[in-house]
Structure formats: structure tokens, C-alpha cells
N, C-alpha and C positions, 0 to 999 in steps of 0.2 A: 505494500498498500505505499510505503513513505517512497518507493522506488518510482511509482506510476506517479504521485505527486510532484516529487521532483523534476520527473520529464516533462510531465505537464506544465509545470514554472516556466523551465528551460526554452520551452516552445513557446509559450506565453510571450515571454521577455522578448522570445527571438523575433517573434509577429509584430511588438511592439515598436522594438528597434530600426526595423525593417518596414513597416506603414509611413507614409509620408504625404500625405495630403496637398502639402504646400502652401499651408497655412503662414508657416515660418518666414517664407519668402527667402531673401539671403542671408537671412538671423539664425540662419541653421545652428552654429554652433556647434558642426559635430566633432566627435574624437578627432582630434590631429594627428593625421597618419604618419609625420613623424617628431611627435613631441619631443622637444628640447628642454630638457630639465629647468633652466632660467626660467621659461616663461610658467612653469610649473609654482617654481620657487616667486615669483614675484606677483602672480598672481594671487597666490596664498599669505602673500604678508601685502596687503594694499591699505593705504590709507587716504581717506576722504573728508577732512576736516570739513566740519562747520555742516550746518542741518536747515535745508529747503525744500521745496518738491523737486525741482532741478537734480540736488545732490542726491536725493533719494533715489530719483530716478538711474544716476550713474552708480549709485553702489548696488542696486538691484542688476542692473545690465552686467555687471562685473561678475556678482554672482552666476547667473544664469550664465555666462559665457565659461566662467570657470570649473560648472559642472558639465558643461558641454563637450570640454575639450579633454577634460581629463577623469570626471567621474565625479560623485560627493566624496569619496575618500581623497583629499589632499591637504594640502598642508597645515596646522595651525596657524592662524595668525601670531604675529610679534610685535603687538603696537608699540614694542620700544625701538624697534631696528626696522620699521618698512621697507620693503625692496620697489613699490610703486607707491609714488605720490600722485593724487591726481587734484591740484588744487590754484585757487587763483593767488596772484602776486604775497597779498599780504597774511593769507590765510597759515601761509607754513614757510619758517625759515630757509628752509631747502629751496625753496624756489630764487628768494632773492641771492643766496650763494651761487646759482647753478645757471643764470642766465642773467644777461646783460638788459639796461632801459631799450638800447636799439632792437634787440630782439624782439623784447613786446611791444613798442612802439608800432612795429611793421605788420603786428596780428589783426590791427584794428579790435571792432568791437565782436567779430564773428569767428577772427579766427583762431588757432590754436597752435601751440608748440610740445612737441614730443622729444625728447631728449634724453642719452644717457647719461649718466656720471658714475664716479666710483667713491665710494666710501667707504672707509675702514677697511681696504681692501676687496671691497662688496662690489659687482656691479649692478646699477640699480636704474629705475626709470623713472621720468617726472614728466607729466601733462599739465601745462597749464596755458593761461588763458586770460586775456581782459572781463572775461565775462561767465558766467555760470553756463549759458550755451555756447561759447566757446569750447570751454569743458567738455562737456557732451557732446560736440561735435569732435573734438580731441580723442574721447575716450571708443568712439566708435571706430575711429581711424586706427587708434591702437588695435582693439578686439580685431576690425579687419584683416591688419596685418597680418598677425597672428594666426588667422584662418589661415588664408591664401600661403603662407611658409614663408612670405618676404622678411628681410631683415631691414631693423632700422639703420640707416646710415649713422656714420659717426658722427655724423655733422647734424644730426638728427633731421626730423620731418616739422618743416615750417609752413603752413597753410591757411590762406584766408579766402573769402569768394570774391569771384570778379565780379559777376553780378548782385546789385543788394536786394531787390525783392524776386525771390524763387518761388513762383504761384503754381500750384495744379490748381484749374479752373474745371470743377464737375458741372457736367451738363446736367444735374440731378431735381427733379422736378419733386415738389410737396408730397405729391401724392406714391413717392418712391419709384416711380419710373424713370427711365433713362434715357434721356434723347442721345443716339450713335453709343448706347451703351449695349456691351454685350456677355457680360459675364452676372447675370443676376440681378436682381432690385438694388437699388439705392441703399449704401450701407445707412445713409441716416432716416433713423425711424421717429419721424416728426411727432408722431403721434402719443411717444410713449415721452418724450423729451418735454418740460426739462427737468422731470421726477426720476430718469432712469438715462443713466449712463452707460452705454456698451460697453463691453471689454473690448470690442472691435475698433472701437472708436479710439482708445488709449493705444493698441495693439497698432493701429494705423498711422495716428502720431507717431509714435516709436519708429517705425517704418520709414516715414519722412526725414522726423532727425537725423536718421541715419544716413540721408543723404544730404543732408544740409538743405531740405526745402524749408521754407519760414514761413510760409502762406497759404491758405486756401480758399478760395471762393467756393462755398458749399451751394451754391444754388445756379441754376441754368440761367444761361445769356438770355433766353427766349425768359424774361421775369415774370414774376408774377408779384405783385404789389402785395400780396397781404406778408410775404416776408418783412415786411417793414412797419407791419401792425405790432400794438403791444404784446400781444399772443405768441406772435413767433418771434418776436425781439428777446422775451424770457428764455425762449428754446433753444436760439442763437446764442445765448449769453451762455447757458450750459456749455454749448461746444467749444465756447472760447475759451472757458476758466479749465476746459479739459484740455486744448491743444497747448496752455500759454508756458507749463512746464517742459514743452517739448520744443519752445521757441517759435511757434508756430500762429502767427497771427490770423484772423478770420477777418474773410470780404464777403459782400454781400451783393449780389446784382441786382443793379436800381433798374424800375418800370420808367420810364421819360415819364410816361403820363402816371406815377404815383398820385402828384398834386389834385388831379382829377377824380382818380377809383379810389383814394384810400382818403382823399384831404377835404374831396368838396367843391374844390374850386373848381371854376367853367374851364380853365384853360390851364393847360401847362406852359404854356410860351416861353422861354429861359428869359427873357430881358422884362417878363412883368414882375412887378416891386411884390406882389402877395406870392407869385410862383417862388420866389428868389428868397422871401422871408419865411415860406412854408420848408422848403428845404432847408433853410439854417435850422428850425427849430425840431425839424426833425431828425438830424444830424443831431443836436445835442441831446435828443430822448436817446440816439442809438449809443452814443458815447456814454451815457447815465449806467445802461446796460453793461458795456463793453468797454471800458477804459483807452484799452488798445485798439480797437478797432482800427482795420488795415484801411478802410476806404470801399470806395463803389467800384465794381465792373461793370460798364454798361454797353450792351448792343440797341444801337437806334439806327432807326431809317435802312431797315435790312429784312427780307422777308417776314413785310408784313410788323417787324417791330416801330412802334411812335417811335419818332424824335423831332432835333429840332427843326429838319424838312418840313413839315406839318405847318410850321411858322413861317415860313421861308426864313429860318435864320440857318446859319451855319454850325458845323457839326463844334468849333469852337467856341460860339455861343451855347453851345447844348453843353458841351465840359465843362465849361466855366463857371456856372449857376452851382454845378457839384460841388467843383473845385473850391470855392468860396465856402461853400458848408464844410467843406471838412478841414481847410485849411488850418484854422486855428487849433486842432487839436493833433495837427500832425500827420493828417490821413492824406492819402493820393487818389486819385482817379483815373482808372487804365478804361480808357475808350476806346473800340474797338473800331479799326478801319475797314470792317467789310461793311461797307455802305454800297447801296445801288438804290435808286428811283422806282416809282413801279412802269416805268417803260421801259421796254427792254432796248438794250443798246447797240450800237455796230460791234460792240466788244467788249463783254464783260471784263476781259483784262486789263483794260484801261479804266475803270471806273474809279478803283481808289486813289491811285493817283491823282487822278481828274478831280475827286471831291478834296483831297488834304494837300497838296502840293501849295496851290494856291493860298492856303490861309497857314504857311510856314510860320510860325514867330507869334501866332494872335493865340495860343493856349497858357494858361495857369501855369507858372513853373511848378506846381503837384497835379499835372496832367501829365500823361505816357499815354502816347497812340500805339495800341497793339495791333501788330500787322499779322497777317498770316505768313508764312513761309513762303509762299506764291499768291498770283495776284486770282487765280482760279476758285479753287476749295480743297485743299487737301487731296490733291491729286496724288497716285502714287507716284509721281514726278512730276514737279514743277520748276522751272527756271526759278529763280530769287524773284522776291517781290521786287519791283520796278522803285518803292518807296525809301527801301534802305538805302543810304547816302544820299536821297533827294531831298530830306528836310533838317538840315542843320541845325536850325532853331529851335526845334522839337523833340524831345526825349521819343524815341522809338524804341520799342517793347519786341521781341518776340512771340507769335505764337505756334507751338506746335499742336498736331493733334496725334496724342500718344495712341486714343481709343483707334480704331481700324475702320473706320466709316469706310472707305474707298479700296480699303487693303484687306477684304476677305472676313473681317467682322474678326470673331475669335478662335476660328478653326485653322486659317492660314496663318501659319508661321513665318513672319517680314519681323526681321530685326533691323527695328528704325532709326538707330545710330548712325549708321553709313548716309542714310539720308538728312539726316540732321546736319551732319558732320558736311555732307554735300553743300546745301545751302550754306552754311555760317561759312564755309572755308571760300566762296564765291567771291567775286574780287567786282566789287560796285564802282573802282575808279572814281570814286567820288573825288579823294584827294590825290589823287596820280595811282600808278600803281601799286596794289598791298591795300587798297581801302577795302578790306575785308567785310564781309556783313560782319561776323564776330568782332570786329573792332567800332561797328556801327552803335550793336547792342552793350558793348559793357561800356559804354562811352569813351574811349579814347580817342575816336576818329573825330569826332564832332564837342568833344567835351561837354557830352549831358552831365550835368551833376545827379540825373533819375535814371536807376538801369533798371532790369526789368525783364524777367521772362518765363513766361505759360507754357501750360502744357495741359492740354485735355485730355483727363483722367481717363482709365481703361478700367478702374475697379468698382466691383458691383461684390452681391452678396457670395458669389461663390467660393466654394470654401480654400482655393487658391488663389481667391482675391481678381484673377483677370482672364479668366476661363482659360485660356492656353496659357500651361505651364512659363513656357518660353517669352509669355509675354510679360511678365513679370520684369524679362530685361528691358522692357522699352519704358516703365515707369524707371527704374533703375538705371534707364541711361539719360532719361531727360534729366534727373536729379545729378547725375554728373557734369551733364554739358550746362545745365543752369549755374552751377557752382564754379564750373572752368570751360567757359565754350572752345577752348583749344584742347581740351581732352578727345585722345584718339579712339576711334571705334574698336579697334582691336583691344587696345588695354580696356575699357568699359566691357566686352565682352568674356576675354580673360576675366578678369576679377569677379564678373558675375557666376560663371561658370564653378570658377573654382570656391566663391563663398555658398552659392548654390547646393552643388552635387558634388564634386571632389576635387584634390589636383593632382589626380592621375592623368599625366599629359597623354597616356593613352584615348584619354577620354576626353581632356580640355583641348586638344590640338585640329582633331579631326571636326569636332562638334564647332569649336571657333571659325572655323572655317567654314563649315556648311551655316554660321549665322551669320556671318559678314556677307557671304554671297547670297543669303535668303531675299534681301529688299530687291534684288538685280532681277532675281528668279521670278517675282511677284510683277514686277515692271515686264517683264519677257511676257509673259503668258495672259498680263493684263491689257497693257497700255505700251506697247514698244514704239521708238524711234519717234516719240513724242505725239501719239495719240493721247487724247484723255477726254476726262468726262463721258463715257459708252456705257457707263453703268447701266443697272436698272432703275428704273423710273423710282422717285421714291425713298425704298429703303435700301438702294444702293448696293444691292447682293445680287451678287452673278453679272452675266452681261447683258448689255442692252442699247447695242451702235444702234441699231433700228429704232430707240423710243425718240417720237417727234410729236408735234402738236402738243394743245394744252395752253394753259395759261400764258406760258414766257417762252418766247422761244430757246432763252437761254437756262434754260433748266431742260432742255433736250439733247441729246447727243447726236443729233443732224446738223445742231445749230456749230459742233465745234469740231467735227471732222470733214462736213460738207463734200462727202463721195459721191463723184459721180462717175460716168465712165471716161472723162477726163483726168481724172486724178483725186488725191485727198489729202486734206490739211487745210490748215489756216494761215491763211496770208496776212502776216503781220507784220511785213516789211513796208516800205513808204507805200506801193504799190497795190497794196491792202489797206487793213486798218491802221497800220504804222505803231502800231502798240511797243513795236521795236523802239519807237524812239525817244520814248520814256527812260530808257535806258544811256548810260554815255556814250558817247560817240565811238571808243576803243571796242564796247561790246556791241554798237550797231554793227560794225565793218565785220567784224570776226561773227558774229551770227546770220546777219544778212547775207551775206557770201557764200553760197551751195557750195562753194571750194572749203570752207574755214569752219562754217559751222557744223559744232558738235551732232553727230547723228542722233545722242539720246534726246535734242529737242528739236530734229528737224522739222516734224509736221504741227509743231507747236509754230514756227514762225513760218512757214512755207506750205504751199498747196503745188503738189508735185504732179506730172504724170505717173501713171505706173511703172513704165517704162523706163523712168530715170533712176541713172548709176550709182548706187551708193560707191563707196571709198573702194569695198572689197571686189565690185565688178557686178556684184547681185545686182538684176532689178528693184526698184522698189518693193514691189510686190514680192518678189522673192524672200528679201530680206523682211519683209512683215511677218511671213509665213513661217519662216526658219527662225525668227526671235520667237514666234508662238511654240513652234516646235520645242526649241531649247527649253524654255520655261517649262512646258512638261517632263520632260527628261529630267530637269537639274529636281523637281516636285519627286519622281520616283524615283530616283539616285537618294534623295535625304532620306526615304522611307529606308532602304535598303543601310544606309549609314546608322540609322536610330536602332534599326535591330540588332547591329552587330556591337552596340554598347549595355547591349543588356544586364551582363556581368558589373556593369560599373553604376548602375542607379538602381533603385529602390524600385520593387514591383509596382507599386503604383501607380508611381509618376512615370514610369517607362511604359507602362500599359496606357494610361491616358494620353502622353504625347503619342504614342503610335497610332493611338484611334485617331488623334487630330490630322497627323500626318496623311494618315490614308485618304482620310474625308479631302485633303488639300491636293494630293496627288490627284485625285478623281475628279476636283471640280476644274484643276487647271484645265482638262482633257474637254471638260465642258466649254470651258472659255476658247480656248483655240477651236473647237469646230464651231462653236456658234459665230466667232467674229470672222473666220476666214468662209464660210458659207455666204454669212452678209457681203462681206467687201467683196466676194467674188463674183457677184453679182452685177461688180461695176467695173471690175478689174476684166473679166472674160477672160482670164491666164488658167492655166493647170496649176495645181501645187505643184512645185518644184518636188524634186528626189528629193527622200530622207523627211519627208512629212507626211505622216500619218492621215489615210483617208478617214473623213467624219464616219461616227456610225449614222447618225440620222440625218435628215435633211433639214432644210432651213424650218419648213413648218412647223416642226419635231420645237425648234429652239424657241419660238414665236410664239408658241404657245404654251410654253413651259410656265408655270406663272407660281413661285413658292409663297406658302400662304402663313400670315403671323409672323412674319421675320420681324427679328426683336431689333430694338434701336429706334423706332420712330416717335420714342417719347412720348 
């Protein structure tokens, strides 16, 4: 009986050890594969002087990591001879002895310093900062360094963020639906708030703090004015209180017509004195609930949202009324540049630039204009938005979409760091060569005093947070790039894999390679050579190059690809819409010339005949078809790659990822066949050798209509 019970206990322990539903994200703290005795001793003898909510979080994090790395049987703490000290400058004399004023000055308010030192013949480590939040960031960095098997340089680790406001935008509605959310419902249970703080809120804040994300907008940019009423401000206060010890400020989305909807005014005209007074009084009320309220995020004059256009006012006049309201409290306004009027334009690409360029310098100093990475709408690939570099007098912030609205939703692996990096490393030529987008948003190019980056969150109530386990890496990547826009995609992928799975190179090297190629793979089987916006109507799930008609031409696929028997693509050169003219002359010259235009943007800027010759000698038609085929083959190869990794991954996550990869490979075929059959009507050219023949005819795909696709909010 005892033997059977022991066997059962061991089996249960083994199962619990192997089970992993992904909830712990990159904070796994799994046993170190090559544990070094110095880290056992260091973590077993730590001192964190002082008492506060943030310091308590640090102490708890050390205990969690220590237990995970080494198990519960660790060294007893020796308070008289700590080997790890995590403290502010004046909280421990060791800090003063082993740091210089110059080292501390460069850290700023959120930076940290991790440093080795020797005392009485013993090797020790200190973590210090100018704020408790800096200490928290430094603690996470120390633990991540230990987990990944890296060494702390003899010169120490000193780091501080290049972007001041690093904000997740949740497109979550008060009814817990999530617009463009594919990972379950909203994690915010407004019905239970403020009386109940779910553990997931704290785990969410902890995950963000481990990346240095310091702001959260918890409600949809398609805003509901109710969130500004006292009932919901009390709920928002509860969230803000939960986030505060993790260094996270709460932001709210403001509906421009709120003075009318909840204020009873007859107008929301921003130059109306009563409207201005209403916003000031409402803002005062918000700060009474949330003293460190970050400010407002606003979507106006776009997709049916009210805005200053309703009153003949500019976007600056609209933003400034809110900016004046939050300015006395240190708040900011993030005003989205995704603006277009009720009339279909000659080219959607031009609208943001045309709207904002002319009012550069007219915004209050606490307004930052939030610009999507591209000018259309989070397509699988877009050239950088022409506003970057074009508004030297107005701070601009980047808006990336982490959730994959146009990239296969939650089942398609697409590691987005290379896409983010491609945008950030694009040269605007605003102040000559080397005027990278990253230098625009970190403030260095135009000396912006206000800097920010936003990411549209991909988080929901799924146990693994993001639907696909690998989509956790996109949340992770956003945090890393918001902290430092110069971070390399390859480094982000490697670190995430080591923190989340294992440091074994037999796993990390092939899977890192797979991740880094995955975005290009998706572009290949969805929108190669600059094709764009050819997804299904509304939910944007699956192919829809045939989508036409309806309320607006620029909500259709045919508006963008303009396929006829003569050719395909959107002419944005001087002979067409001249959207290319919104970029610097150097870019116009390169992208406007077919001999030098990057083929990845070819059909974005040029309408070309089907027999146009690409750089490799293929016709345009053959090139399109071969790209689609390549994407399919890559998706199928990823399945085989992942199957070969079974020995390196726990069973639960292995099976989950494999299932999603098989879906992706299947749907890549769907994309290829549907798009090639549609465009073949116009090219009237055969498929080139090496491209598989579609299984069905075009009518099959035209009539395929998935029901209840999530994410429409």
C-alpha cells in the first residue's frame, strides 16, 4: 500500500511538473538547467530594506524565483551578511560605497543599476535605482539574466527607458467584449468592480512591470461615455490602485461627445466655454478618484466616432480642450491620427497626413499625436506612415497593433518584432540620412519633450492570455521595443524563448529562426509584393480580394488592389494619387522608380501589368503566385519543425501550439488558392511550375462564409 501511494505521489508530482497552460507567460522561473552556486547563495541571502507595496512585490518576486530556480530547500538567509542588496541610495550604506553620483544620475526616474562588488572576500550583487519602480525593473532584469544563463558584466548592467510613456491600449468594452480581441473575453470584470480585484489583474500588472510597460488604457478607443461617470470612475479607481505598486498609470478613452451624452449640454464644440468648463470639472473629478491618472486617449472623427469635425474645428482644437483640462494635474492627451471624414477619398493613404501636417505646432505641449505604423490600417506589411518626420513641432508616438486583426487572428503564428523593427528602422530623411522613425518617437530627432509608444493589446481571459502561446512573444516584444526602440528582433526572440521554455540551443536556435521568419511567411501567403487590405469584410478573417460595394469604397478590397486585365496595384506616384509625394524626396526617388522600388512595397505604390518583369526575371503574375506558394510551404515546414521539438516542450503547450500550427498551414492553402483563383480571372495566365493547383473553384471560396468570427467587439 505504501509503495502504491508513493508511486501515485511521484506520478502526480511528475504530471504537475510537466503541466503548463502558459499562464505564467515568460515568468516561468523553471529550474535552472546549469545552476550556479553563486546564484543559489545570492538569492538565498537577499536584503530589501524598507516597507512599501512595491518593495513587498520585490520581496515576493525574489521568493517565487528562488523557489522556482532551486526548489524550496534553499540556504537560510543571513541578515548580517547579505549577498544581494536591492535598495535605494539612502536606504543602505552599501549603495553609497559601491556607486558614484554619476552612475545614479544617468538612471533617471525609472532606470536601474545592477552591479557586482566584493566585500570581505565574498562576491555580492547590488540592485539600485532612484525610485522604487526602478528597483522593481532592476529586480526583474536580474532574475531574467539568471534564468537565461547570461552573466552580469563586470562593468555592471545600467539601463533606463528611451520612451517615457509605454502604454498598452485595450480595445475592451464595458460588456467584456473585445474589439479585435481573439483570446477570450476582456479580463476587466466591470460588474464585480470595485468590490473585487481579480488575481489576474495583479498578474497582468506584474507581467507588464517585468517588461517596463508603465501605462494602460483599459477601454476601447471606440469609447463609451459611461466610463467617465462616477459609477465607473469608482471602478477605474480600483484598477488604478491595483496597478500603482507596479508602476502602471491608468488612462481612459474619452468619447468626444461626452459633454452631451453624460453632461446634458447641447453641444460638444471644443471652443464653447461651457464645454471647456465641463471637461475641466470632469477632469477634476477623475483626479479626485485617481490622483495619478495618466490622461486621455481619444479616437475622433473616424469610423463614426464624434469629433471636432462635427463643429468645423481642427484636430488641434479638439485635443487642446482636453489637454487644458488635464494639464494642471500633469496628465497628457494621446490623440489618434487615424482620422478620416465621411467621404471616400481619392486615397485613404493620404488622409492622416493631410489632416495633421497643416496643424503642426498648434497642439498644447501635453498632447502627443498617436500615429499607426502605416497609413492604412495595420496591414500585414505597410511602408511607414508619412507623418513620421513630417511634424517637427508636434510630438508623435507610435501605435502598433499587437493583436492580429489582419494577420490570421489568434491561430496564425506571426512574430511581430521584425515588422515593428522594419518600421522603426525606416529612414524618414526628415533631417537627412539616418533620420529613423525610432529617432522620431524617442524624441531625439526633433527634440520632442514628450515621448510615447502604444500597443493594441492581444490579451484576454484565455488561460495563456493570448490564444496562441507564441503570441505572448508579441506582447513581450512590444514591451522591449517600447523601452528601447533599437532592440533587435533576434535578441527579443531569443530572450523570450529562454525565459518561456528552455535555454537548450537544440530548441532555441531552430525556433528562433522559425519565429524570425514567420511574419514574412504570413505576408507571403496573404499580401505579397505590396498587395494590401484584401481580407474578408468586417471581421477581416481569411481572404476577400473580391470584397466590393457597400457603404464606403475604401472599406473594400477592390479599392486597394484595382485589379483589371491590364494589371494590378495602387498607383500612388505622381501619375496616380501622389501619396508618394508625402514622403521625403529621397524616398520618392527610390520608391517611385521601378528599378529601385523595394519589391515588398511594389504594388503599394505602382499599378503594373501582369507581365511586368520582377528583379529575378519572373513576371509579376508568376512572382505573386510563387510568393503565395512559398508562404504555404513555410507554414507546412513549421509544423514539421515544431513536431521535432516535442522532447524539449511540456506536453500541454506542445500539443496546443501544434494544433494551431496545423490550422495555420491549412488556412495558408485557403489564402493561396482563393487569391490566385480570383486574380487569375484578370491575369488570364497559367499558374507557374511549382505552384499547387487549387482544390476548389472560385465559387467555393466566394461562398465560404465563416460564422461568428470573434473580435468584432
